[in-house]
N, C-alpha and C positions, 0 to 999 in steps of 0.2 A: 504494500500500500504506500510505501515510501513516505510515511509520516515521520517528520524529524522531531527528535526530542529536544526541547528547549528548556533548560533548567530553571530559567527565571519566569516561566509562564505557568499559571495555575492550571492543573489538569482539568479542573471543573469547567473553566472557560474554554479550554481546548475541546472538551466533549461537546459543549454548547455550540462552538463554531464549526465543528466537524459534522454535526447533525444537519439534516435537510430541514428546511422550513415547510410549512404545510402546502404552500403553492408548488414548491419543487417536488414534494412527494406526490402531489396530485398529477403533476406532469409526467411522472415516470410509472404511473400505474400500468399494470400489465392486463391486456384484455383477457377475459375468462370465458369459458364455455357458458352458454346461457341456460344450461339445464336447471330446471326448478324442481327441487324435491319438496313438493308442497307438504308432504307428511312430516318433513324434518325441518321446516322453515320457522325461524324466529326472526322477528323484526326489531330493530333498535328503536327504543322509545326515548327521545331526548329529554322527556320530563323526569323519568325515573332513572335514566342512564343505564338501563338494562335491556337485554334482549327478551322479548315476550313472544309466546307462541302466536303465530300468525294464522288466523282462521280464514283470512280472505282468499278468494279464489284466484285473484290476479295480483300482480306486483305493480307498484307505482314505478314505472321505468323512468320517470323524470328524476326521481331521487329516492333511493331506498338503501339502507344498510342492512344486510341480511346475514344471519348465521344459520348454517345447516348442521344439525347434529345427526350425522349419518349412522354412527354407532357410538358406543361408550367412549371411544378414543379418537374418533375421526370427526373433525370439524372443518367446514369450509366457510370462508367469509367473503362475501361479494358485495360490491357497491354498484348500484345502478345509478347512473348519472347521464342525463341527456340521451336516454334510450340506448346507452352502451353499458355493457357489463364488465366489471373489472375485479380482479383478485386483489384483496386488500389485507394489510396487516390490521388486526383487530384494534390495536391501540390507536394507530393513526386514523383508522376508519371512524372511530368514535369522535375524534376531534374534527374530522371532515364534516361529520353529521352536525356537530354542534355549531361549526362555522356556518353551514348551510342554513340552519334554523336560527342563527344569530343569538345563540344562547351562551352566556358566560356563567361558569359554575365554580371557578377557582376563587378562593377567598384569600386576602392578604391582610396582615396587620402591620402597616408600615412602622408604627411606633415601636412594636415589639420584635420586628423582623421575623415574623412567622408567616407561613403559607399553609393553607388547608386545601387539600386535593381530595375530591370524593373517592371513596374506596372503590367504587365501580368504574373509575376512570383512571386506570394506570397510565403513566406517561410512557411514551416510546422509550426504548431501551437506553440510548445514549443520554437522553434528557433525564431519565430517572437516575442514572449513575451520576450525572452532573449535579443534580440537586442533593443527592445523598452525600456525595463527597463535600459539597459546599457546607452542608449542615454539620457534618461530623458526628451526627447522632442518628440513631434509628428513629423513624417518625413515631409520634404519639398517636394513638387512636382515640378519637372523640366523636361524640354525637353532638351536632350543631343543628338546631332547628329540625330535629327528627331525622337528620341524614348523617350517615357515618363518613368521617373524613380521616385522612392521614394528615397530621399536622407536623410540619418540619419547622425547626427553630434555627436561628442564626443565619437567615437568608436575607441579605441586603436587598432593599427595594429596587435598586438599579438592575440587579441580576434577575429579579422576578419579572420586571417589565420586559427585558430582552427575551427571557425564556418563554414567557407565555405569548408574546407577540409571534414567536416562531410557530406556535400552535393555533394562532388565530383567536386567542382568548384575551380579553381585557379583564384582569383580575378585579374582583369586587372588594373594595376597601371596607374593612369592618374591624371590630375588636374581637380578638381570639383569646 
């Protein structure tokens, strides 16, 4: 990969800079087969941030994030966008759906340097590693307004602004 080690650069920021942003990720999506296994179909609900059993006969091909549970160990994740079907990473796919529905769900406390990310919304791998390294601590788990969150401490607000703009999210400022 020819990534050069620079000893005076924070690895947290390097992971952040190495990761794609949501627009770049969308541009490299791979077309997928359009097979619809309606018996195994779950549709992403942006209100609950979960996949829910889809009982509908047809798919909204203008925009849908779908998960197919083909057996106990086999899952497929597909994104329908503008009548095209794409294979998608589940974590990126959820953020694409939130961007599409213009829904912001990440909470920050600028005064305390804390970030709360919903449990059902894991960050893409490099960004998750970046925020974990920056914090230096495992996240705390809390229930905030009846929703479960991972709360990271010691996260400067400039970092959160850059991190979540990569995901198409505008963090909601609150007291954590």
